[in-house]
N, C-alpha and C positions, 0 to 999 in steps of 0.2 A: 476561511483560509483565501490566501492569495496565492498567484501564481509564484511568487517569490517562496512562498512556503513550499509548494510542489517541488519547485527546483532544489530546495534545500534538502527534501525528503529523498529526491531522486540521487542527489549526491550522495547523501549518507547511504543510501543501499548500492549505488554502481560503484561508489569509489571506497566506502570505509567499511564494508563488510556487513553493514546492516540489513535486515529483512522487514518483510511484512509480518512476520511472525514477532520479530521484535516490537513492531508498533503496535501489535494487538496485546503484549504482553504489557505494554505501558497502560493500555485501557483497563486492562483487568488490575493492574495494581493500584489504580484509583477507583476500582469498583465502578466502572463505568462502560462495561463491554457493550451494551447496545449501541453506543455510539461508535464504536469501532466500524460498524457495518456503513453507518452514516460517513464516517470520513473516508471510506475505501471508495464508496460509490462516489463521493465529491470528487476525490482525485482521479477517478476513472471517468468523469462527466465531460470535461474539457469546456467547463462552463464557468468562467471566472466570475466573480462578482462584479457589480456596476462599479465603474470608478477604479478597478483594479490597475496599479501603475505598470504591471508588467515588468520585463526584465531588461528592457532597452537601456535603461540608466545604467546598468551595472554589468552588462555583456555586450560586445559587439555585434555577434550574431547569436541571440538568445533562441532556444527551443520555442516552439509554439505550444499554446495550450494543448492542441491535438497531439503534439509530439509526446508532451509530458503525459497525456491520458493514456496513449498508446503504450508506453512504457508500463505505468500503473496497471492496465489491464493485464499486460503480459505478466507482471509480477503476481497480480491477484490469482490469475490461472495456476501460476508455479505452486502458489500458498495454497489454494483450494485443493489441488491435485496431490500436494504432500498431505493435508490433512484427511482428505478420502483415502490415501493409501496407509498413513498410520491408525485411522480408524479400522480399515479391514485387517490390516495386521494384528491389532489387539483383539478382534473377533475371533480370528483364526486362532490365535493363542487360547483364549478362553475356551473355545470348541474342544481344542487338543487336551484340554485338562478335565473336561467332562468325562 
């Protein structure tokens, strides 16, 4: 993936109502759940590949790789917290039925 890909994903999430859960659903739909974790790790790494053209050609003041990574780290934390809350709620509901 490239910084442009990261920027596009950030735009989808911040401006168009998509979420990390939506991204996970795509990986589930194509039966590639294991690579979801790798993709999310890459988004949070701030380590573009060698020769990545960046965003300077398409934006006058583009976000840095670190700024994009900070965004994705915050979204990952939100996602993981939400997942943990849902699992805990499911367990409580199961225990109430017992």
